[in-house]
N, CA, C and O atoms as a Maestro MAE file, in Angstrom:
{
 s_m_m2io_version
 :::
 2.0.0
}

f_m_ct {
 s_m_title
 :::
 protein
 m_atom[284] {
  # First column is atom index #
  i_m_mmod_type
  r_m_x_coord
  r_m_y_coord
  r_m_z_coord
  i_m_residue_number
  s_m_chain_name
  s_m_pdb_residue_name
  s_m_pdb_atom_name
  i_m_atomic_number
  :::
  1 25 -44.221 -44.354 9.157 1 A "UNK " " N  " 7
  2 3 -45.547 -44.980 9.288 1 A "UNK " " CA " 6
  3 2 -46.401 -44.096 10.183 1 A "UNK " " C  " 6
  4 15 -45.923 -43.555 11.180 1 A "UNK " " O  " 8
  5 25 -47.652 -43.959 9.820 2 A "UNK " " N  " 7
  6 3 -48.580 -43.102 10.540 2 A "UNK " " CA " 6
  7 2 -49.243 -43.926 11.627 2 A "UNK " " C  " 6
  8 15 -49.792 -44.999 11.374 2 A "UNK " " O  " 8
  9 25 -49.179 -43.395 12.860 3 A "UNK " " N  " 7
  10 3 -49.819 -44.046 13.982 3 A "UNK " " CA " 6
  11 2 -51.264 -43.548 14.079 3 A "UNK " " C  " 6
  12 15 -51.515 -42.503 14.680 3 A "UNK " " O  " 8
  13 25 -52.202 -44.276 13.502 4 A "UNK " " N  " 7
  14 3 -53.576 -43.855 13.419 4 A "UNK " " CA " 6
  15 2 -54.278 -43.765 14.764 4 A "UNK " " C  " 6
  16 15 -55.137 -42.903 14.948 4 A "UNK " " O  " 8
  17 25 -53.940 -44.621 15.692 5 A "UNK " " N  " 7
  18 3 -54.592 -44.586 16.992 5 A "UNK " " CA " 6
  19 2 -54.209 -43.292 17.750 5 A "UNK " " C  " 6
  20 15 -55.035 -42.734 18.472 5 A "UNK " " O  " 8
  21 25 -52.977 -42.827 17.586 6 A "UNK " " N  " 7
  22 3 -52.577 -41.566 18.239 6 A "UNK " " CA " 6
  23 2 -53.327 -40.393 17.643 6 A "UNK " " C  " 6
  24 15 -53.770 -39.504 18.369 6 A "UNK " " O  " 8
  25 25 -53.471 -40.381 16.337 7 A "UNK " " N  " 7
  26 3 -54.192 -39.297 15.639 7 A "UNK " " CA " 6
  27 2 -55.666 -39.274 16.086 7 A "UNK " " C  " 6
  28 15 -56.235 -38.211 16.335 7 A "UNK " " O  " 8
  29 25 -56.268 -40.469 16.181 8 A "UNK " " N  " 7
  30 3 -57.679 -40.511 16.592 8 A "UNK " " CA " 6
  31 2 -57.823 -40.058 18.035 8 A "UNK " " C  " 6
  32 15 -58.787 -39.363 18.358 8 A "UNK " " O  " 8
  33 25 -56.911 -40.424 18.902 9 A "UNK " " N  " 7
  34 3 -56.943 -40.019 20.299 9 A "UNK " " CA " 6
  35 2 -56.815 -38.513 20.435 9 A "UNK " " C  " 6
  36 15 -57.537 -37.893 21.215 9 A "UNK " " O  " 8
  37 25 -55.900 -37.923 19.680 10 A "UNK " " N  " 7
  38 3 -55.747 -36.468 19.718 10 A "UNK " " CA " 6
  39 2 -56.948 -35.725 19.144 10 A "UNK " " C  " 6
  40 15 -57.322 -34.662 19.640 10 A "UNK " " O  " 8
  41 25 -57.541 -36.280 18.112 11 A "UNK " " N  " 7
  42 3 -58.747 -35.702 17.532 11 A "UNK " " CA " 6
  43 2 -59.887 -35.754 18.500 11 A "UNK " " C  " 6
  44 15 -60.683 -34.817 18.569 11 A "UNK " " O  " 8
  45 25 -59.993 -36.849 19.271 12 A "UNK " " N  " 7
  46 3 -61.047 -37.013 20.274 12 A "UNK " " CA " 6
  47 2 -60.903 -35.956 21.371 12 A "UNK " " C  " 6
  48 15 -61.891 -35.362 21.802 12 A "UNK " " O  " 8
  49 25 -59.692 -35.732 21.808 13 A "UNK " " N  " 7
  50 3 -59.454 -34.712 22.824 13 A "UNK " " CA " 6
  51 2 -59.804 -33.314 22.296 13 A "UNK " " C  " 6
  52 15 -60.430 -32.509 22.986 13 A "UNK " " O  " 8
  53 25 -59.382 -33.051 21.054 14 A "UNK " " N  " 7
  54 3 -59.686 -31.768 20.431 14 A "UNK " " CA " 6
  55 2 -61.189 -31.536 20.315 14 A "UNK " " C  " 6
  56 15 -61.670 -30.434 20.582 14 A "UNK " " O  " 8
  57 25 -61.921 -32.553 19.925 15 A "UNK " " N  " 7
  58 3 -63.357 -32.435 19.826 15 A "UNK " " CA " 6
  59 2 -64.034 -32.200 21.163 15 A "UNK " " C  " 6
  60 15 -65.025 -31.475 21.249 15 A "UNK " " O  " 8
  61 25 -63.496 -32.814 22.204 16 A "UNK " " N  " 7
  62 3 -64.043 -32.548 23.583 16 A "UNK " " CA " 6
  63 2 -63.832 -31.104 23.962 16 A "UNK " " C  " 6
  64 15 -64.731 -30.474 24.520 16 A "UNK " " O  " 8
  65 25 -62.669 -30.566 23.674 17 A "UNK " " N  " 7
  66 3 -62.397 -29.166 23.992 17 A "UNK " " CA " 6
  67 2 -63.205 -28.226 23.129 17 A "UNK " " C  " 6
  68 15 -63.661 -27.187 23.608 17 A "UNK " " O  " 8
  69 25 -63.392 -28.563 21.875 18 A "UNK " " N  " 7
  70 3 -64.204 -27.743 21.000 18 A "UNK " " CA " 6
  71 2 -65.658 -27.722 21.425 18 A "UNK " " C  " 6
  72 15 -66.354 -26.726 21.227 18 A "UNK " " O  " 8
  73 25 -66.117 -28.810 22.005 19 A "UNK " " N  " 7
  74 3 -67.498 -28.836 22.494 19 A "UNK " " CA " 6
  75 2 -67.702 -27.812 23.593 19 A "UNK " " C  " 6
  76 15 -68.746 -27.160 23.629 19 A "UNK " " O  " 8
  77 25 -66.726 -27.646 24.505 20 A "UNK " " N  " 7
  78 3 -66.812 -26.682 25.539 20 A "UNK " " CA " 6
  79 2 -66.816 -25.269 24.943 20 A "UNK " " C  " 6
  80 15 -67.555 -24.396 25.398 20 A "UNK " " O  " 8
  81 25 -65.982 -25.056 23.921 21 A "UNK " " N  " 7
  82 3 -65.924 -23.748 23.253 21 A "UNK " " CA " 6
  83 2 -67.263 -23.412 22.571 21 A "UNK " " C  " 6
  84 15 -67.766 -22.295 22.696 21 A "UNK " " O  " 8
  85 25 -67.819 -24.367 21.866 22 A "UNK " " N  " 7
  86 3 -69.080 -24.160 21.196 22 A "UNK " " CA " 6
  87 2 -70.208 -23.912 22.178 22 A "UNK " " C  " 6
  88 15 -71.071 -23.065 21.953 22 A "UNK " " O  " 8
  89 25 -70.190 -24.671 23.287 23 A "UNK " " N  " 7
  90 3 -71.218 -24.474 24.319 23 A "UNK " " CA " 6
  91 2 -71.129 -23.119 24.948 23 A "UNK " " C  " 6
  92 15 -72.160 -22.510 25.232 23 A "UNK " " O  " 8
  93 25 -69.924 -22.616 25.183 24 A "UNK " " N  " 7
  94 3 -69.779 -21.278 25.791 24 A "UNK " " CA " 6
  95 2 -70.200 -20.210 24.794 24 A "UNK " " C  " 6
  96 15 -70.806 -19.214 25.189 24 A "UNK " " O  " 8
  97 25 -69.897 -20.388 23.514 25 A "UNK " " N  " 7
  98 3 -70.320 -19.405 22.533 25 A "UNK " " CA " 6
  99 2 -71.850 -19.369 22.390 25 A "UNK " " C  " 6
  100 15 -72.431 -18.294 22.236 25 A "UNK " " O  " 8
  101 25 -72.490 -20.516 22.438 26 A "UNK " " N  " 7
  102 3 -73.952 -20.578 22.379 26 A "UNK " " CA " 6
  103 2 -74.534 -19.928 23.627 26 A "UNK " " C  " 6
  104 15 -75.556 -19.249 23.534 26 A "UNK " " O  " 8
  105 25 -73.927 -20.112 24.776 27 A "UNK " " N  " 7
  106 3 -74.414 -19.468 25.997 27 A "UNK " " CA " 6
  107 2 -74.320 -17.955 25.892 27 A "UNK " " C  " 6
  108 15 -75.250 -17.250 26.285 27 A "UNK " " O  " 8
  109 25 -73.215 -17.447 25.368 28 A "UNK " " N  " 7
  110 3 -73.068 -15.983 25.221 28 A "UNK " " CA " 6
  111 2 -74.091 -15.428 24.210 28 A "UNK " " C  " 6
  112 15 -74.729 -14.407 24.467 28 A "UNK " " O  " 8
  113 25 -74.237 -16.089 23.094 29 A "UNK " " N  " 7
  114 3 -75.201 -15.658 22.100 29 A "UNK " " CA " 6
  115 2 -76.609 -15.758 22.644 29 A "UNK " " C  " 6
  116 15 -77.436 -14.895 22.349 29 A "UNK " " O  " 8
  117 25 -76.911 -16.773 23.423 30 A "UNK " " N  " 7
  118 3 -78.206 -16.938 24.031 30 A "UNK " " CA " 6
  119 2 -78.552 -15.817 25.014 30 A "UNK " " C  " 6
  120 15 -79.676 -15.315 25.033 30 A "UNK " " O  " 8
  121 25 -77.564 -15.436 25.829 31 A "UNK " " N  " 7
  122 3 -77.760 -14.331 26.769 31 A "UNK " " CA " 6
  123 2 -77.978 -13.030 26.035 31 A "UNK " " C  " 6
  124 15 -78.851 -12.247 26.409 31 A "UNK " " O  " 8
  125 25 -77.184 -12.780 24.971 32 A "UNK " " N  " 7
  126 3 -77.380 -11.551 24.200 32 A "UNK " " CA " 6
  127 2 -78.750 -11.559 23.499 32 A "UNK " " C  " 6
  128 15 -79.406 -10.521 23.412 32 A "UNK " " O  " 8
  129 25 -79.166 -12.689 23.016 33 A "UNK " " N  " 7
  130 3 -80.503 -12.778 22.388 33 A "UNK " " CA " 6
  131 2 -81.592 -12.523 23.417 33 A "UNK " " C  " 6
  132 15 -82.555 -11.814 23.126 33 A "UNK " " O  " 8
  133 25 -81.464 -13.071 24.585 34 A "UNK " " N  " 7
  134 3 -82.458 -12.911 25.639 34 A "UNK " " CA " 6
  135 2 -82.537 -11.429 26.089 34 A "UNK " " C  " 6
  136 15 -83.617 -10.896 26.346 34 A "UNK " " O  " 8
  137 25 -81.374 -10.803 26.172 35 A "UNK " " N  " 7
  138 3 -81.361 -9.355 26.554 35 A "UNK " " CA " 6
  139 2 -82.018 -8.513 25.459 35 A "UNK " " C  " 6
  140 15 -82.563 -7.450 25.760 35 A "UNK " " O  " 8
  141 25 -81.984 -8.946 24.224 36 A "UNK " " N  " 7
  142 3 -82.594 -8.246 23.141 36 A "UNK " " CA " 6
  143 2 -84.032 -8.677 22.897 36 A "UNK " " C  " 6
  144 15 -84.496 -8.691 21.757 36 A "UNK " " O  " 8
  145 25 -84.739 -9.029 23.970 37 A "UNK " " N  " 7
  146 3 -86.153 -9.472 23.909 37 A "UNK " " CA " 6
  147 2 -86.344 -10.776 23.142 37 A "UNK " " C  " 6
  148 15 -87.320 -10.951 22.413 37 A "UNK " " O  " 8
  149 25 -85.411 -11.666 23.320 38 A "UNK " " N  " 7
  150 3 -85.517 -12.977 22.691 38 A "UNK " " CA " 6
  151 2 -86.081 -13.987 23.679 38 A "UNK " " C  " 6
  152 15 -86.473 -13.634 24.791 38 A "UNK " " O  " 8
  153 25 -86.117 -15.235 23.264 39 A "UNK " " N  " 7
  154 3 -86.652 -16.338 24.022 39 A "UNK " " CA " 6
  155 2 -85.678 -16.707 25.156 39 A "UNK " " C  " 6
  156 15 -84.462 -16.616 24.990 39 A "UNK " " O  " 8
  157 25 -86.221 -17.119 26.295 40 A "UNK " " N  " 7
  158 3 -85.391 -17.577 27.425 40 A "UNK " " CA " 6
  159 2 -84.812 -18.987 27.133 40 A "UNK " " C  " 6
  160 15 -83.943 -19.473 27.857 40 A "UNK " " O  " 8
  161 25 -85.302 -19.611 26.085 41 A "UNK " " N  " 7
  162 3 -84.811 -20.927 25.750 41 A "UNK " " CA " 6
  163 2 -83.390 -20.947 25.280 41 A "UNK " " C  " 6
  164 15 -82.687 -21.935 25.496 41 A "UNK " " O  " 8
  165 25 -82.929 -19.869 24.629 42 A "UNK " " N  " 7
  166 3 -81.565 -19.826 24.138 42 A "UNK " " CA " 6
  167 2 -80.514 -19.879 25.263 42 A "UNK " " C  " 6
  168 15 -79.579 -20.674 25.178 42 A "UNK " " O  " 8
  169 25 -80.647 -19.056 26.305 43 A "UNK " " N  " 7
  170 3 -79.646 -19.176 27.386 43 A "UNK " " CA " 6
  171 2 -79.721 -20.487 28.126 43 A "UNK " " C  " 6
  172 15 -78.709 -21.002 28.602 43 A "UNK " " O  " 8
  173 25 -80.949 -21.040 28.226 44 A "UNK " " N  " 7
  174 3 -81.075 -22.365 28.890 44 A "UNK " " CA " 6
  175 2 -80.401 -23.449 28.052 44 A "UNK " " C  " 6
  176 15 -79.671 -24.288 28.579 44 A "UNK " " O  " 8
  177 25 -80.651 -23.423 26.744 45 A "UNK " " N  " 7
  178 3 -80.009 -24.423 25.865 45 A "UNK " " CA " 6
  179 2 -78.486 -24.261 25.852 45 A "UNK " " C  " 6
  180 15 -77.751 -25.248 25.841 45 A "UNK " " O  " 8
  181 25 -78.023 -23.012 25.855 46 A "UNK " " N  " 7
  182 3 -76.574 -22.767 25.870 46 A "UNK " " CA " 6
  183 2 -75.951 -23.247 27.153 46 A "UNK " " C  " 6
  184 15 -74.866 -23.828 27.121 46 A "UNK " " O  " 8
  185 25 -76.601 -23.024 28.298 47 A "UNK " " N  " 7
  186 3 -76.022 -23.435 29.557 47 A "UNK " " CA " 6
  187 2 -76.043 -24.963 29.691 47 A "UNK " " C  " 6
  188 15 -75.105 -25.552 30.229 47 A "UNK " " O  " 8
  189 25 -77.110 -25.602 29.203 48 A "UNK " " N  " 7
  190 3 -77.145 -27.088 29.256 48 A "UNK " " CA " 6
  191 2 -76.046 -27.641 28.387 48 A "UNK " " C  " 6
  192 15 -75.312 -28.526 28.826 48 A "UNK " " O  " 8
  193 25 -75.902 -27.156 27.173 49 A "UNK " " N  " 7
  194 3 -74.870 -27.670 26.273 49 A "UNK " " CA " 6
  195 2 -73.475 -27.403 26.817 49 A "UNK " " C  " 6
  196 15 -72.593 -28.252 26.691 49 A "UNK " " O  " 8
  197 25 -73.258 -26.229 27.425 50 A "UNK " " N  " 7
  198 3 -71.975 -25.923 27.986 50 A "UNK " " CA " 6
  199 2 -71.669 -26.857 29.167 50 A "UNK " " C  " 6
  200 15 -70.568 -27.400 29.252 50 A "UNK " " O  " 8
  201 25 -72.615 -27.044 30.060 51 A "UNK " " N  " 7
  202 3 -72.376 -27.898 31.240 51 A "UNK " " CA " 6
  203 2 -72.143 -29.364 30.846 51 A "UNK " " C  " 6
  204 15 -71.278 -30.026 31.419 51 A "UNK " " O  " 8
  205 25 -72.892 -29.862 29.894 52 A "UNK " " N  " 7
  206 3 -72.686 -31.250 29.447 52 A "UNK " " CA " 6
  207 2 -71.310 -31.406 28.807 52 A "UNK " " C  " 6
  208 15 -70.622 -32.387 29.088 52 A "UNK " " O  " 8
  209 25 -70.898 -30.498 27.981 53 A "UNK " " N  " 7
  210 3 -69.575 -30.603 27.346 53 A "UNK " " CA " 6
  211 2 -68.466 -30.408 28.335 53 A "UNK " " C  " 6
  212 15 -67.415 -31.037 28.218 53 A "UNK " " O  " 8
  213 25 -68.676 -29.531 29.330 54 A "UNK " " N  " 7
  214 3 -67.677 -29.360 30.406 54 A "UNK " " CA " 6
  215 2 -67.537 -30.633 31.197 54 A "UNK " " C  " 6
  216 15 -66.421 -31.028 31.536 54 A "UNK " " O  " 8
  217 25 -68.654 -31.296 31.504 55 A "UNK " " N  " 7
  218 3 -68.640 -32.548 32.233 55 A "UNK " " CA " 6
  219 2 -67.878 -33.640 31.455 55 A "UNK " " C  " 6
  220 15 -67.074 -34.373 32.032 55 A "UNK " " O  " 8
  221 25 -68.143 -33.736 30.134 56 A "UNK " " N  " 7
  222 3 -67.482 -34.736 29.320 56 A "UNK " " CA " 6
  223 2 -65.981 -34.485 29.281 56 A "UNK " " C  " 6
  224 15 -65.192 -35.417 29.435 56 A "UNK " " O  " 8
  225 25 -65.585 -33.245 29.077 57 A "UNK " " N  " 7
  226 3 -64.140 -32.916 29.029 57 A "UNK " " CA " 6
  227 2 -63.481 -33.135 30.398 57 A "UNK " " C  " 6
  228 15 -62.346 -33.602 30.484 57 A "UNK " " O  " 8
  229 25 -64.217 -32.789 31.466 58 A "UNK " " N  " 7
  230 3 -63.672 -33.035 32.804 58 A "UNK " " CA " 6
  231 2 -63.447 -34.523 33.127 58 A "UNK " " C  " 6
  232 15 -62.457 -34.910 33.747 58 A "UNK " " O  " 8
  233 25 -64.408 -35.328 32.678 59 A "UNK " " N  " 7
  234 3 -64.234 -36.801 32.835 59 A "UNK " " CA " 6
  235 2 -63.045 -37.324 32.091 59 A "UNK " " C  " 6
  236 15 -62.313 -38.180 32.588 59 A "UNK " " O  " 8
  237 25 -62.844 -36.807 30.882 60 A "UNK " " N  " 7
  238 3 -61.723 -37.283 30.055 60 A "UNK " " CA " 6
  239 2 -60.397 -36.935 30.712 60 A "UNK " " C  " 6
  240 15 -59.495 -37.770 30.776 60 A "UNK " " O  " 8
  241 25 -60.273 -35.682 31.209 61 A "UNK " " N  " 7
  242 3 -58.975 -35.306 31.784 61 A "UNK " " CA " 6
  243 2 -58.779 -35.907 33.144 61 A "UNK " " C  " 6
  244 15 -57.636 -36.144 33.536 61 A "UNK " " O  " 8
  245 25 -59.838 -36.168 33.892 62 A "UNK " " N  " 7
  246 3 -59.718 -36.896 35.140 62 A "UNK " " CA " 6
  247 2 -59.245 -38.327 34.907 62 A "UNK " " C  " 6
  248 15 -58.422 -38.848 35.659 62 A "UNK " " O  " 8
  249 25 -59.758 -38.939 33.886 63 A "UNK " " N  " 7
  250 3 -59.360 -40.297 33.530 63 A "UNK " " CA " 6
  251 2 -57.931 -40.376 33.097 63 A "UNK " " C  " 6
  252 15 -57.258 -41.371 33.366 63 A "UNK " " O  " 8
  253 25 -57.435 -39.333 32.419 64 A "UNK " " N  " 7
  254 3 -56.059 -39.313 31.956 64 A "UNK " " CA " 6
  255 2 -55.088 -39.070 33.100 64 A "UNK " " C  " 6
  256 15 -53.955 -39.550 33.068 64 A "UNK " " O  " 8
  257 25 -55.527 -38.323 34.115 65 A "UNK " " N  " 7
  258 3 -54.650 -38.040 35.266 65 A "UNK " " CA " 6
  259 2 -54.478 -39.232 36.153 65 A "UNK " " C  " 6
  260 15 -53.417 -39.417 36.749 65 A "UNK " " O  " 8
  261 25 -55.531 -40.072 36.256 66 A "UNK " " N  " 7
  262 3 -55.502 -41.220 37.141 66 A "UNK " " CA " 6
  263 2 -54.441 -42.237 36.676 66 A "UNK " " C  " 6
  264 15 -54.433 -42.616 35.505 66 A "UNK " " O  " 8
  265 25 -53.574 -42.669 37.549 67 A "UNK " " N  " 7
  266 3 -52.570 -43.658 37.150 67 A "UNK " " CA " 6
  267 2 -53.211 -45.024 36.903 67 A "UNK " " C  " 6
  268 15 -54.201 -45.388 37.538 67 A "UNK " " O  " 8
  269 25 -52.630 -45.759 35.978 68 A "UNK " " N  " 7
  270 3 -53.146 -47.085 35.679 68 A "UNK " " CA " 6
  271 2 -52.782 -48.020 36.808 68 A "UNK " " C  " 6
  272 15 -51.661 -47.986 37.315 68 A "UNK " " O  " 8
  273 25 -53.747 -48.875 37.215 69 A "UNK " " N  " 7
  274 3 -53.456 -49.807 38.320 69 A "UNK " " CA " 6
  275 2 -52.482 -50.881 37.876 69 A "UNK " " C  " 6
  276 15 -52.562 -51.389 36.757 69 A "UNK " " O  " 8
  277 25 -51.565 -51.219 38.764 70 A "UNK " " N  " 7
  278 3 -50.613 -52.259 38.455 70 A "UNK " " CA " 6
  279 2 -51.082 -53.575 39.039 70 A "UNK " " C  " 6
  280 15 -51.597 -53.599 40.157 70 A "UNK " " O  " 8
  281 25 -50.918 -54.671 38.311 71 A "UNK " " N  " 7
  282 3 -51.384 -55.967 38.803 71 A "UNK " " CA " 6
  283 2 -50.558 -56.540 39.918 71 A "UNK " " C  " 6
  284 15 -50.856 -57.628 40.412 71 A "UNK " " O  " 8
  :::
 }
 m_bond[283] {
  # First column is bond index #
  i_m_from
  i_m_to
  i_m_order
  :::
  1 1 2 1
  2 2 3 1
  3 3 4 2
  4 3 5 1
  5 5 6 1
  6 6 7 1
  7 7 8 2
  8 7 9 1
  9 9 10 1
  10 10 11 1
  11 11 12 2
  12 11 13 1
  13 13 14 1
  14 14 15 1
  15 15 16 2
  16 15 17 1
  17 17 18 1
  18 18 19 1
  19 19 20 2
  20 19 21 1
  21 21 22 1
  22 22 23 1
  23 23 24 2
  24 23 25 1
  25 25 26 1
  26 26 27 1
  27 27 28 2
  28 27 29 1
  29 29 30 1
  30 30 31 1
  31 31 32 2
  32 31 33 1
  33 33 34 1
  34 34 35 1
  35 35 36 2
  36 35 37 1
  37 37 38 1
  38 38 39 1
  39 39 40 2
  40 39 41 1
  41 41 42 1
  42 42 43 1
  43 43 44 2
  44 43 45 1
  45 45 46 1
  46 46 47 1
  47 47 48 2
  48 47 49 1
  49 49 50 1
  50 50 51 1
  51 51 52 2
  52 51 53 1
  53 53 54 1
  54 54 55 1
  55 55 56 2
  56 55 57 1
  57 57 58 1
  58 58 59 1
  59 59 60 2
  60 59 61 1
  61 61 62 1
  62 62 63 1
  63 63 64 2
  64 63 65 1
  65 65 66 1
  66 66 67 1
  67 67 68 2
  68 67 69 1
  69 69 70 1
  70 70 71 1
  71 71 72 2
  72 71 73 1
  73 73 74 1
  74 74 75 1
  75 75 76 2
  76 75 77 1
  77 77 78 1
  78 78 79 1
  79 79 80 2
  80 79 81 1
  81 81 82 1
  82 82 83 1
  83 83 84 2
  84 83 85 1
  85 85 86 1
  86 86 87 1
  87 87 88 2
  88 87 89 1
  89 89 90 1
  90 90 91 1
  91 91 92 2
  92 91 93 1
  93 93 94 1
  94 94 95 1
  95 95 96 2
  96 95 97 1
  97 97 98 1
  98 98 99 1
  99 99 100 2
  100 99 101 1
  101 101 102 1
  102 102 103 1
  103 103 104 2
  104 103 105 1
  105 105 106 1
  106 106 107 1
  107 107 108 2
  108 107 109 1
  109 109 110 1
  110 110 111 1
  111 111 112 2
  112 111 113 1
  113 113 114 1
  114 114 115 1
  115 115 116 2
  116 115 117 1
  117 117 118 1
  118 118 119 1
  119 119 120 2
  120 119 121 1
  121 121 122 1
  122 122 123 1
  123 123 124 2
  124 123 125 1
  125 125 126 1
  126 126 127 1
  127 127 128 2
  128 127 129 1
  129 129 130 1
  130 130 131 1
  131 131 132 2
  132 131 133 1
  133 133 134 1
  134 134 135 1
  135 135 136 2
  136 135 137 1
  137 137 138 1
  138 138 139 1
  139 139 140 2
  140 139 141 1
  141 141 142 1
  142 142 143 1
  143 143 144 2
  144 143 145 1
  145 145 146 1
  146 146 147 1
  147 147 148 2
  148 147 149 1
  149 149 150 1
  150 150 151 1
  151 151 152 2
  152 151 153 1
  153 153 154 1
  154 154 155 1
  155 155 156 2
  156 155 157 1
  157 157 158 1
  158 158 159 1
  159 159 160 2
  160 159 161 1
  161 161 162 1
  162 162 163 1
  163 163 164 2
  164 163 165 1
  165 165 166 1
  166 166 167 1
  167 167 168 2
  168 167 169 1
  169 169 170 1
  170 170 171 1
  171 171 172 2
  172 171 173 1
  173 173 174 1
  174 174 175 1
  175 175 176 2
  176 175 177 1
  177 177 178 1
  178 178 179 1
  179 179 180 2
  180 179 181 1
  181 181 182 1
  182 182 183 1
  183 183 184 2
  184 183 185 1
  185 185 186 1
  186 186 187 1
  187 187 188 2
  188 187 189 1
  189 189 190 1
  190 190 191 1
  191 191 192 2
  192 191 193 1
  193 193 194 1
  194 194 195 1
  195 195 196 2
  196 195 197 1
  197 197 198 1
  198 198 199 1
  199 199 200 2
  200 199 201 1
  201 201 202 1
  202 202 203 1
  203 203 204 2
  204 203 205 1
  205 205 206 1
  206 206 207 1
  207 207 208 2
  208 207 209 1
  209 209 210 1
  210 210 211 1
  211 211 212 2
  212 211 213 1
  213 213 214 1
  214 214 215 1
  215 215 216 2
  216 215 217 1
  217 217 218 1
  218 218 219 1
  219 219 220 2
  220 219 221 1
  221 221 222 1
  222 222 223 1
  223 223 224 2
  224 223 225 1
  225 225 226 1
  226 226 227 1
  227 227 228 2
  228 227 229 1
  229 229 230 1
  230 230 231 1
  231 231 232 2
  232 231 233 1
  233 233 234 1
  234 234 235 1
  235 235 236 2
  236 235 237 1
  237 237 238 1
  238 238 239 1
  239 239 240 2
  240 239 241 1
  241 241 242 1
  242 242 243 1
  243 243 244 2
  244 243 245 1
  245 245 246 1
  246 246 247 1
  247 247 248 2
  248 247 249 1
  249 249 250 1
  250 250 251 1
  251 251 252 2
  252 251 253 1
  253 253 254 1
  254 254 255 1
  255 255 256 2
  256 255 257 1
  257 257 258 1
  258 258 259 1
  259 259 260 2
  260 259 261 1
  261 261 262 1
  262 262 263 1
  263 263 264 2
  264 263 265 1
  265 265 266 1
  266 266 267 1
  267 267 268 2
  268 267 269 1
  269 269 270 1
  270 270 271 1
  271 271 272 2
  272 271 273 1
  273 273 274 1
  274 274 275 1
  275 275 276 2
  276 275 277 1
  277 277 278 1
  278 278 279 1
  279 279 280 2
  280 279 281 1
  281 281 282 1
  282 282 283 1
  283 283 284 2
  :::
 }
}
């Protein structure tokens, strides 16, 4: 039997980590574009996206580390 909740939980963690990877790639591309006489908006957008995704992933892993309270 397939445990759907476990698969969804693992996919959610994977998507959180992929968000950090995509944000960092956009930041690198934005910096390269800016160095090649591009708009300053690309590195700003890349850094904002990277920091937001890093914050989301950090919250998830901090929540998983915290022990569950016992009644």
